[in-house]
C-alpha positions in Angstrom: 0.0 0.0 0.0 1.3 3.4 -0.8 0.7 6.6 1.0 -2.1 7.9 -1.2 -4.2 4.7 -0.7 -3.7 4.9 3.1 -4.8 8.6 3.1 -7.9 7.7 1.0 -8.9 4.9 3.4 -8.5 7.1 6.4 -10.6 9.8 4.8 -13.3 7.3 4.0 -13.2 6.0 7.6 -13.3 9.6 8.9 -16.5 10.3 6.8 -18.2 7.1 8.1 -17.4 8.0 11.7 -18.8 11.6 11.2 -22.0 10.1 9.7 -22.3 7.7 12.7 -21.7 10.6 15.1 -24.5 12.6 13.5 -26.9 9.6 13.8 -26.0 9.2 17.5 -26.5 12.9 18.2 -29.9 12.8 16.6 -30.8 9.7 18.7 -29.6 11.5 21.9 -31.8 14.5 21.0 -34.8 12.1 20.7 -34.1 10.4 24.0 -33.6 13.8 25.8 -37.0 15.0 24.5 -38.7 11.8 25.8 -36.9 12.2 29.1 -38.0 15.8 29.5 -41.6 14.5 29.8 -40.7 12.6 32.9 -38.4 15.2 34.6 -40.6 18.3 34.2 -40.9 19.7 37.8 -44.3 21.2 37.1 -46.0 18.0 35.8 -47.6 15.7 38.4 -46.5 12.0 38.2 -49.9 10.9 37.0 -49.5 12.9 33.8 -45.9 12.1 33.0 -46.6 9.4 30.5 -46.7 11.6 27.4 -50.4 11.5 26.8 -53.3 13.7 27.7 -55.1 11.8 30.4 -57.2 14.7 31.7 -59.6 14.5 28.7 -59.9 10.8 29.1 -60.7 11.0 32.8 -63.3 13.8 32.7 -65.0 12.8 29.5 -68.8 12.5 30.1 -68.6 13.9 33.7 -70.3 17.3 34.1 -70.7 17.5 37.9 -69.1 19.6 40.6 -66.7 18.0 43.0 -67.2 17.9 46.8 -70.2 17.7 49.0 -73.6 18.6 47.7 -75.4 21.7 49.1 -77.2 20.8 52.3 -75.1 17.8 53.1 -74.6 17.5 56.9 -71.1 16.6 57.8 -70.2 13.8 60.2 -67.3 14.0 62.7 -66.1 11.4 65.2 -66.6 12.3 68.9 -63.4 13.1 70.8 -62.2 10.5 73.2 -61.9 11.3 76.9 -58.4 10.3 78.2 -58.2 7.6 80.9 -54.8 8.7 82.0 -52.3 11.5 81.2 -48.6 10.6 80.7 -45.9 13.3 80.5 -43.0 12.3 78.3 -39.7 14.1 78.5 -36.2 13.6 77.2 -32.9 15.0 78.5 -30.8 13.7 75.6 -31.4 13.2 71.8 -32.3 9.6 71.2 -30.3 9.5 68.0 -27.0 11.2 68.8 -27.1 11.5 72.6 -26.6 15.3 72.6 -27.9 17.1 75.7 -31.1 18.9 74.9 -31.6 22.5 76.1 -34.8 24.3 77.0 -37.8 23.3 74.8 -38.9 25.8 72.2 -42.3 24.0 71.7 -44.5 21.7 73.8 -47.0 19.5 72.1 -49.9 17.5 73.5 -51.8 14.8 71.7 -54.4 12.2 72.4 -53.5 8.6 71.4 -56.6 6.5 71.2 -56.3 2.7 71.3 -59.0 0.9 69.5 -59.5 -2.6 71.0 -60.0 -5.7 68.9 -63.6 -6.8 68.4 -65.0 -9.6 70.6 -66.8 -12.4 68.8 -69.8 -13.9 70.5 -70.8 -17.4 69.5 -74.2 -18.9 70.4 -74.5 -22.7 70.3 -77.3 -25.1 70.9 -77.3 -27.9 73.4 -76.2 -30.4 70.7 -73.1 -28.3 69.8 -74.2 -26.8 66.5 -73.5 -23.2 66.0 -76.4 -20.8 65.6 -74.8 -17.4 65.0 -71.5 -15.7 65.3 -71.7 -12.0 65.7 -69.2 -9.2 66.4 -69.8 -7.3 69.7 -68.4 -3.9 70.5 -66.7 -3.2 73.7 -68.4 -0.7 76.0 -66.7 2.7 76.4 
């Protein structure tokens, strides 16, 4: 092989590599565009699939959300505490550093809900009549 043939082969290889680089750059642009749909900070996760789901979800629904006018709300009654426990800490439970004066004092009610009691009624011959769940008295 002489010098001219080697130069010609290297130039052809250089052109092929440039063409391959252009193809790869275009592929990277496509992937980055697809990735942008998933990494947009203002898009909620439910809509990050690249399709318009809002139209699909709301199609045919023409109501207003929330309670209807005149609906009476229901709230659980507050429990009356059986005992009061004061919990304090002198040191941090994680690192053991001594704690200073508290900057906030919180109080909360922890309500323990007991497991239901099952009542089983049987006849004299041992067959089961009913099995019901009874609530514990408060």
